[in-house]
N, CA and C atoms as an extended XYZ file, in Angstrom:
399
Properties=species:S:1:pos:R:3:atomname:S:1:resname:S:1:resid:I:1 pbc="F F F"
N         1.885      -19.030       12.070 N   MET     1
C         2.660      -18.609       10.922 CA  MET     1
C         3.850      -17.764       11.396 C   MET     1
N         4.965      -17.954       10.746 N   GLN     2
C         6.160      -17.184       11.060 CA  GLN     2
C         6.398      -16.156        9.957 C   GLN     2
N         6.799      -14.963       10.351 N   PHE     3
C         7.055      -13.893        9.399 CA  PHE     3
C         8.408      -13.267        9.705 C   PHE     3
N         9.083      -12.737        8.682 N   PRO     4
C        10.356      -12.040        8.927 CA  PRO     4
C        10.154      -10.873        9.895 C   PRO     4
N        11.229      -10.532       10.618 N   ASP     5
C        11.173       -9.462       11.608 CA  ASP     5
C        11.472       -8.114       10.949 C   ASP     5
N        10.533       -7.678       10.104 N   ASP     6
C        10.628       -6.356        9.489 CA  ASP     6
C         9.216       -5.780        9.446 C   ASP     6
N         9.057       -4.579        8.895 N   ASP     7
C         7.739       -3.944        8.902 CA  ASP     7
C         6.686       -4.789        8.191 C   ASP     7
N         7.039       -5.363        7.039 N   ASN     8
C         6.076       -6.183        6.311 CA  ASN     8
C         5.698       -7.427        7.105 C   ASN     8
N         6.696       -8.080        7.708 N   GLY     9
C         6.420       -9.263        8.513 CA  GLY     9
C         5.564       -8.948        9.731 C   GLY     9
N         5.858       -7.816       10.385 N   LYS    10
C         5.070       -7.400       11.554 CA  LYS    10
C         3.630       -7.097       11.166 C   LYS    10
N         3.454       -6.479        9.987 N   MET    11
C         2.103       -6.175        9.509 CA  MET    11
C         1.324       -7.467        9.270 C   MET    11
N         1.958       -8.421        8.600 N   LEU    12
C         1.283       -9.697        8.335 CA  LEU    12
C         0.972      -10.430        9.642 C   LEU    12
N         1.889      -10.408       10.599 N   ALA    13
C         1.644      -11.056       11.892 CA  ALA    13
C         0.458      -10.398       12.602 C   ALA    13
N         0.396       -9.069       12.557 N   ALA    14
C        -0.716       -8.352       13.188 CA  ALA    14
C        -2.037       -8.692       12.501 C   ALA    14
N        -1.995       -8.811       11.176 N   MET    15
C        -3.206       -9.171       10.435 CA  MET    15
C        -3.669      -10.566       10.825 C   MET    15
N        -2.724      -11.517       10.912 N   ALA    16
C        -3.068      -12.888       11.295 CA  ALA    16
C        -3.644      -12.919       12.703 C   ALA    16
N        -3.031      -12.163       13.627 N   GLU    17
C        -3.509      -12.115       15.014 CA  GLU    17
C        -4.908      -11.531       15.110 C   GLU    17
N        -5.250      -10.629       14.176 N   SER    18
C        -6.580      -10.014       14.222 CA  SER    18
C        -7.637      -10.897       13.563 C   SER    18
N        -7.218      -12.063       13.060 N   GLY    19
C        -8.190      -13.003       12.512 CA  GLY    19
C        -8.338      -12.957       11.000 C   GLY    19
N        -7.511      -12.194       10.316 N   ILE    20
C        -7.578      -12.137        8.858 CA  ILE    20
C        -6.962      -13.414        8.289 C   ILE    20
N        -7.665      -14.060        7.371 N   ASP    21
C        -7.190      -15.280        6.726 CA  ASP    21
C        -6.202      -14.892        5.630 C   ASP    21
N        -4.924      -15.123        5.868 N   LEU    22
C        -3.887      -14.723        4.930 CA  LEU    22
C        -3.706      -15.708        3.783 C   LEU    22
N        -4.550      -16.756        3.742 N   THR    23
C        -4.469      -17.702        2.629 CA  THR    23
C        -5.451      -17.334        1.529 C   THR    23
N        -6.285      -16.337        1.780 N   LYS    24
C        -7.288      -15.909        0.798 CA  LYS    24
C        -6.911      -14.552        0.210 C   LYS    24
N        -7.352      -14.318       -1.016 N   ALA    25
C        -7.076      -13.043       -1.677 CA  ALA    25
C        -7.772      -11.898       -0.947 C   ALA    25
N        -7.045      -10.800       -0.779 N   LEU    26
C        -7.560       -9.591       -0.141 CA  LEU    26
C        -7.264       -8.409       -1.047 C   LEU    26
N        -8.000       -7.322       -0.868 N   ASP    27
C        -7.672       -6.077       -1.561 CA  ASP    27
C        -6.561       -5.388       -0.770 C   ASP    27
N        -5.381       -5.311       -1.368 N   VAL    28
C        -4.220       -4.694       -0.727 CA  VAL    28
C        -3.967       -3.353       -1.408 C   VAL    28
N        -3.923       -2.287       -0.609 N   ASP    29
C        -3.670       -0.941       -1.121 CA  ASP    29
C        -2.189       -0.617       -0.980 C   ASP    29
N        -1.553       -0.268       -2.098 N   PHE    30
C        -0.172        0.195       -2.108 CA  PHE    30
C        -0.199        1.702       -2.322 C   PHE    30
N         0.581        2.432       -1.530 N   PHE    31
C         0.559        3.889       -1.559 CA  PHE    31
C         1.829        4.421       -2.214 C   PHE    31
N         1.662        5.274       -3.229 N   LEU    32
C         2.772        5.938       -3.908 CA  LEU    32
C         2.586        7.435       -3.722 C   LEU    32
N         3.623        8.133       -3.305 N   VAL    33
C         3.487        9.571       -3.052 CA  VAL    33
C         4.408       10.379       -3.961 C   VAL    33
N         3.912       11.566       -4.328 N   PHE    34
C         4.601       12.466       -5.242 CA  PHE    34
C         4.474       13.890       -4.714 C   PHE    34
N         5.542       14.672       -4.848 N   ASP    35
C         5.485       16.079       -4.465 CA  ASP    35
C         4.731       16.902       -5.500 C   ASP    35
N         4.860       16.517       -6.771 N   ASP    36
C         4.341       17.320       -7.869 CA  ASP    36
C         3.099       16.680       -8.485 C   ASP    36
N         2.051       17.462       -8.651 N   GLN    37
C         0.800       16.958       -9.206 CA  GLN    37
C         0.994       16.414      -10.621 C   GLN    37
N         1.764       17.124      -11.450 N   ARG    38
C         1.950       16.665      -12.832 CA  ARG    38
C         2.687       15.331      -12.880 C   ARG    38
N         3.670       15.152      -11.997 N   ASP    39
C         4.370       13.863      -11.934 CA  ASP    39
C         3.392       12.746      -11.551 C   ASP    39
N         2.550       13.018      -10.566 N   ALA    40
C         1.569       12.024      -10.121 CA  ALA    40
C         0.583       11.701      -11.233 C   ALA    40
N         0.132       12.717      -11.953 N   GLU    41
C        -0.829       12.490      -13.042 CA  GLU    41
C        -0.198       11.699      -14.182 C   GLU    41
N         1.078       11.972      -14.488 N   THR    42
C         1.774       11.213      -15.530 CA  THR    42
C         1.936        9.759      -15.104 C   THR    42
N         2.309        9.538      -13.838 N   ALA    43
C         2.443        8.173      -13.314 CA  ALA    43
C         1.096        7.459      -13.349 C   ALA    43
N         0.040        8.169      -12.974 N   LEU    44
C        -1.307        7.591      -12.999 CA  LEU    44
C        -1.672        7.151      -14.411 C   LEU    44
N        -1.377        7.995      -15.393 N   GLU    45
C        -1.694        7.663      -16.787 CA  GLU    45
C        -0.918        6.419      -17.229 C   GLU    45
N         0.355        6.349      -16.854 N   GLU    46
C         1.170        5.170      -17.203 CA  GLU    46
C         0.598        3.902      -16.552 C   GLU    46
N         0.215        3.996      -15.286 N   LEU    47
C        -0.374        2.838      -14.601 CA  LEU    47
C        -1.682        2.422      -15.242 C   LEU    47
N        -2.494        3.412      -15.601 N   THR    48
C        -3.790        3.132      -16.211 CA  THR    48
C        -3.621        2.412      -17.542 C   THR    48
N        -2.581        2.780      -18.290 N   ASN    49
C        -2.339        2.177      -19.598 CA  ASN    49
C        -1.503        0.903      -19.530 C   ASN    49
N        -1.084        0.511      -18.334 N   SER    50
C        -0.269       -0.702      -18.179 CA  SER    50
C        -1.191       -1.919      -18.069 C   SER    50
N        -0.569       -3.084      -17.933 N   ASP    51
C        -1.359       -4.308      -17.781 CA  ASP    51
C        -1.613       -4.648      -16.314 C   ASP    51
N        -1.407       -3.672      -15.439 N   LEU    52
C        -1.653       -3.864      -14.013 CA  LEU    52
C        -3.129       -4.168      -13.778 C   LEU    52
N        -3.397       -5.245      -13.064 N   GLN    53
C        -4.768       -5.663      -12.779 CA  GLN    53
C        -5.187       -5.167      -11.402 C   GLN    53
N        -5.779       -3.992      -11.354 N   GLY    54
C        -6.206       -3.453      -10.074 CA  GLY    54
C        -6.865       -2.107      -10.252 C   GLY    54
N        -7.349       -1.561       -9.138 N   GLU    55
C        -7.963       -0.243       -9.156 CA  GLU    55
C        -6.920        0.788       -8.765 C   GLU    55
N        -6.999        1.958       -9.406 N   ILE    56
C        -6.007        3.000       -9.176 CA  ILE    56
C        -6.740        4.316       -8.945 C   ILE    56
N        -6.328        5.061       -7.929 N   GLU    57
C        -6.918        6.380       -7.712 CA  GLU    57
C        -5.845        7.368       -7.277 C   GLU    57
N        -6.085        8.628       -7.592 N   LEU    58
C        -5.158        9.708       -7.249 CA  LEU    58
C        -5.863       10.662       -6.304 C   LEU    58
N        -5.190       11.014       -5.218 N   ASN    59
C        -5.736       11.945       -4.226 CA  ASN    59
C        -4.659       12.929       -3.806 C   ASN    59
N        -5.083       14.087       -3.361 N   LEU    60
C        -4.177       14.990       -2.671 CA  LEU    60
C        -4.291       14.644       -1.199 C   LEU    60
N        -3.189       14.193       -0.608 N   ASN    61
C        -3.171       13.860        0.813 CA  ASN    61
C        -2.874       15.147        1.567 C   ASN    61
N        -3.930       15.761        2.105 N   ASP    62
C        -3.791       17.051        2.793 CA  ASP    62
C        -2.828       16.965        3.976 C   ASP    62
N        -2.849       15.837        4.668 N   GLU    63
C        -2.010       15.672        5.849 CA  GLU    63
C        -0.525       15.699        5.474 C   GLU    63
N        -0.195       15.052        4.354 N   LEU    64
C         1.195       15.021        3.891 CA  LEU    64
C         1.549       16.221        3.019 C   LEU    64
N         0.508       16.809        2.403 N   GLY    65
C         0.761       17.866        1.433 CA  GLY    65
C         1.375       17.308        0.164 C   GLY    65
N         1.079       16.048       -0.128 N   LYS    66
C         1.622       15.371       -1.306 CA  LYS    66
C         0.497       14.698       -2.070 C   LYS    66
N         0.779       14.403       -3.340 N   TRP    67
C        -0.157       13.659       -4.176 CA  TRP    67
C         0.083       12.179       -3.953 C   TRP    67
N        -1.002       11.438       -3.821 N   GLU    68
C        -0.910       10.029       -3.469 CA  GLU    68
C        -1.692        9.194       -4.474 C   GLU    68
N        -1.020        8.220       -5.064 N   ILE    69
C        -1.700        7.233       -5.892 CA  ILE    69
C        -1.893        5.995       -5.035 C   ILE    69
N        -3.114        5.511       -5.003 N   ILE    70
C        -3.408        4.271       -4.290 CA  ILE    70
C        -3.670        3.203       -5.353 C   ILE    70
N        -2.873        2.145       -5.317 N   VAL    71
C        -3.017        1.029       -6.239 CA  VAL    71
C        -3.594       -0.132       -5.433 C   VAL    71
N        -4.828       -0.509       -5.741 N   CYS    72
C        -5.500       -1.582       -5.013 CA  CYS    72
C        -5.431       -2.865       -5.846 C   CYS    72
N        -4.738       -3.866       -5.308 N   LEU    73
C        -4.572       -5.141       -5.994 CA  LEU    73
C        -5.219       -6.243       -5.178 C   LEU    73
N        -6.007       -7.085       -5.831 N   ASN    74
C        -6.599       -8.234       -5.157 CA  ASN    74
C        -5.585       -9.364       -5.245 C   ASN    74
N        -5.061       -9.760       -4.081 N   MET    75
C        -3.985      -10.737       -4.065 CA  MET    75
C        -3.946      -11.475       -2.738 C   MET    75
N        -3.346      -12.667       -2.749 N   VAL    76
C        -3.082      -13.376       -1.506 CA  VAL    76
C        -1.887      -12.665       -0.871 C   VAL    76
N        -2.016      -12.218        0.381 N   PRO    77
C        -0.958      -11.417        1.002 CA  PRO    77
C         0.221      -12.251        1.501 C   PRO    77
N         0.955      -12.855        0.565 N   GLU    78
C         2.151      -13.613        0.920 CA  GLU    78
C         3.326      -12.653        1.006 C   GLU    78
N         4.180      -12.857        1.988 N   TYR    79
C         5.289      -11.937        2.255 CA  TYR    79
C         6.107      -11.630        1.002 C   TYR    79
N         6.621      -12.669        0.335 N   ASP    80
C         7.512      -12.448       -0.803 CA  ASP    80
C         6.815      -11.702       -1.936 C   ASP    80
N         5.558      -12.014       -2.163 N   ILE    81
C         4.806      -11.356       -3.245 CA  ILE    81
C         4.555       -9.892       -2.885 C   ILE    81
N         4.219       -9.619       -1.624 N   LEU    82
C         4.013       -8.238       -1.184 CA  LEU    82
C         5.288       -7.411       -1.352 C   LEU    82
N         6.418       -7.970       -0.924 N   VAL    83
C         7.686       -7.253       -1.028 CA  VAL    83
C         8.019       -7.004       -2.501 C   VAL    83
N         7.845       -8.019       -3.326 N   GLU    84
C         8.131       -7.875       -4.757 CA  GLU    84
C         7.258       -6.783       -5.384 C   GLU    84
N         5.973       -6.787       -5.047 N   GLN    85
C         5.059       -5.785       -5.604 CA  GLN    85
C         5.419       -4.390       -5.109 C   GLN    85
N         5.760       -4.272       -3.834 N   GLU    86
C         6.116       -2.968       -3.275 CA  GLU    86
C         7.387       -2.412       -3.921 C   GLU    86
N         8.391       -3.276       -4.119 N   VAL    87
C         9.641       -2.852       -4.756 CA  VAL    87
C         9.371       -2.421       -6.199 C   VAL    87
N         8.563       -3.209       -6.916 N   MET    88
C         8.237       -2.875       -8.303 CA  MET    88
C         7.533       -1.521       -8.375 C   MET    88
N         6.566       -1.281       -7.499 N   LEU    89
C         5.840       -0.014       -7.514 CA  LEU    89
C         6.730        1.144       -7.059 C   LEU    89
N         7.633        0.882       -6.117 N   HIS    90
C         8.569        1.931       -5.687 CA  HIS    90
C         9.472        2.339       -6.854 C   HIS    90
N        10.013        1.342       -7.563 N   ASP    91
C        10.873        1.632       -8.711 CA  ASP    91
C        10.088        2.386       -9.790 C   ASP    91
N         8.836        1.990      -10.002 N   PHE    92
C         7.990        2.684      -10.968 CA  PHE    92
C         7.793        4.136      -10.547 C   PHE    92
N         7.414        4.363       -9.287 N   ALA    93
C         7.159        5.724       -8.796 CA  ALA    93
C         8.415        6.585       -8.893 C   ALA    93
N         9.580        5.987       -8.643 N   ALA    94
C        10.841        6.735       -8.682 CA  ALA    94
C        11.101        7.310      -10.074 C   ALA    94
N        10.624        6.623      -11.120 N   GLU    95
C        10.786        7.122      -12.486 CA  GLU    95
C        10.058        8.456      -12.685 C   GLU    95
N         9.089        8.747      -11.823 N   PHE    96
C         8.277        9.966      -11.934 CA  PHE    96
C         8.490       10.895      -10.737 C   PHE    96
N         9.585       10.703      -10.018 N   GLY    97
C         9.888       11.567       -8.881 CA  GLY    97
C         9.117       11.229       -7.627 C   GLY    97
N         8.526       10.041       -7.568 N   GLY    98
C         7.754        9.635       -6.394 CA  GLY    98
C         8.428        8.485       -5.667 C   GLY    98
N         7.720        7.939       -4.694 N   MET    99
C         8.235        6.807       -3.937 CA  MET    99
C         7.082        6.021       -3.328 C   MET    99
N         7.384        4.793       -2.963 N   SER   100
C         6.413        3.951       -2.273 CA  SER   100
C         6.276        4.440       -0.835 C   SER   100
N         5.069        4.368       -0.306 N   ASP   101
C         4.830        4.764        1.076 CA  ASP   101
C         4.074        3.666        1.819 C   ASP   101
N         4.414        2.405        1.482 N   GLY   102
C         3.842        1.287        2.214 CA  GLY   102
C         2.566        0.742        1.608 C   GLY   102
N         1.910       -0.126        2.385 N   TRP   103
C         0.694       -0.786        1.930 CA  TRP   103
C        -0.216       -1.029        3.134 C   TRP   103
N        -1.470       -1.312        2.840 N   GLY   104
C        -2.435       -1.576        3.904 CA  GLY   104
C        -3.588       -2.409        3.397 C   GLY   104
N        -4.358       -2.930        4.324 N   VAL   105
C        -5.523       -3.751        4.008 CA  VAL   105
C        -6.707       -3.207        4.789 C   VAL   105
N        -7.798       -2.959        4.090 N   MET   106
C        -9.014       -2.509        4.753 CA  MET   106
C        -9.688       -3.727        5.377 C   MET   106
N       -10.020       -3.618        6.642 N   GLN   107
C       -10.650       -4.719        7.356 CA  GLN   107
C       -12.103       -4.347        7.626 C   GLN   107
N       -13.033       -5.200        7.214 N   HIS   108
C       -14.455       -4.924        7.414 CA  HIS   108
C       -14.970       -5.717        8.607 C   HIS   108
N       -15.390       -5.000        9.641 N   GLN   109
C       -15.940       -5.644       10.828 CA  GLN   109
C       -17.135       -4.850       11.321 C   GLN   109
N       -18.204       -5.538       11.593 N   ASP   110
C       -19.402       -4.917       12.173 CA  ASP   110
C       -19.846       -3.684       11.389 C   ASP   110
N       -19.673       -3.724       10.070 N   GLY   111
C       -20.138       -2.617        9.247 CA  GLY   111
C       -19.221       -1.416        9.242 C   GLY   111
N       -18.144       -1.454       10.012 N   ASP   112
C       -17.209       -0.332       10.050 CA  ASP   112
C       -16.006       -0.639        9.177 C   ASP   112
N       -15.448        0.383        8.564 N   ASP   113
C       -14.202        0.238        7.825 CA  ASP   113
C       -13.066        0.584        8.770 C   ASP   113
N       -12.155       -0.353        8.928 N   GLU   114
C       -11.042       -0.126        9.839 CA  GLU   114
C        -9.778       -0.660        9.190 C   GLU   114
N        -8.731        0.131        9.196 N   PHE   115
C        -7.475       -0.325        8.643 CA  PHE   115
C        -6.791       -1.247        9.626 C   PHE   115
N        -6.219       -2.320        9.103 N   SER   116
C        -5.359       -3.179        9.894 CA  SER   116
C        -3.958       -2.605        9.804 C   SER   116
N        -3.321       -2.386       10.947 N   HIS   117
C        -1.970       -1.831       10.917 CA  HIS   117
C        -1.181       -2.264       12.135 C   HIS   117
N         0.138       -2.113       12.039 N   GLU   118
C         0.988       -2.620       13.097 CA  GLU   118
C         1.257       -1.615       14.189 C   GLU   118
N         0.827       -0.382       14.061 N   ASP   119
C         1.051        0.578       15.130 CA  ASP   119
C        -0.207        1.407       15.351 C   ASP   119
N        -0.123        2.373       16.232 N   ASP   120
C        -1.326        3.073       16.653 CA  ASP   120
C        -1.613        4.349       15.876 C   ASP   120
N        -0.896        4.600       14.773 N   ASP   121
C        -1.266        5.797       14.016 CA  ASP   121
C        -2.533        5.493       13.237 C   ASP   121
N        -3.080        6.485       12.561 N   ASP   122
C        -4.348        6.240       11.882 CA  ASP   122
C        -4.192        6.190       10.372 C   ASP   122
N        -3.023        5.769        9.887 N   HIS   123
C        -2.836        5.680        8.440 CA  HIS   123
C        -3.073        4.274        7.931 C   HIS   123
N        -2.930        3.258        8.764 N   GLY   124
C        -3.288        1.912        8.392 CA  GLY   124
C        -2.442        1.293        7.308 C   GLY   124
N        -1.166        1.595        7.264 N   HIS   125
C        -0.332        0.913        6.296 CA  HIS   125
C         1.063        0.715        6.840 C   HIS   125
N         1.765       -0.237        6.238 N   VAL   126
C         3.155       -0.456        6.597 CA  VAL   126
C         3.933        0.744        6.104 C   VAL   126
N         4.818        1.249        6.928 N   HIS   127
C         5.571        2.429        6.556 CA  HIS   127
C         6.828        2.042        5.816 C   HIS   127
N         6.979        2.574        4.614 N   GLY   128
C         8.174        2.333        3.821 CA  GLY   128
C         9.359        3.073        4.407 C   GLY   128
N        10.550        2.806        3.858 N   PRO   129
C        11.753        3.419        4.406 CA  PRO   129
C        11.764        4.949        4.283 C   PRO   129
N        10.984        5.480        3.357 N   ASN   130
C        10.933        6.927        3.160 CA  ASN   130
C         9.621        7.527        3.624 C   ASN   130
N         8.888        6.766        4.431 N   CYS   131
C         7.558        7.198        4.855 CA  CYS   131
C         7.636        8.469        5.700 C   CYS   131
N         6.688        9.366        5.469 N   ASN   132
C         6.654       10.621        6.206 CA  ASN   132
C         5.584       10.640        7.292 C   ASN   132
N         4.994        9.526        7.596 N   HIS   133
C         3.930        9.476        8.588 CA  HIS   133
C         4.517        9.281        9.966 C   HIS   133
């Protein structure tokens, strides 16, 4: 499979190389970060009341010192669809003073949870243009 030479393409190539079947639906986590808890909670409420089909959770990311909404969508990880979803969520987060911080896929092997990622940090997601990791 050929992928564009950008962070999303590199992530998909790394996933394919690790044996993940990219033709099947996977749980893809999209990360949205906010400086302000109230902004994050308002965004969370809007997402919860939207027609978005997925799981949503809000956490305080101690490492970043920011509030993080994780939007988990079950989808086939096609490049164009991933980019479209990431842009849509980034634009949504921006309405509440937040931004997209990439996406990741949890890989289950030998009973361990391990993030698939394109570099050696331990965050396991593609880094967006404003990523602080």
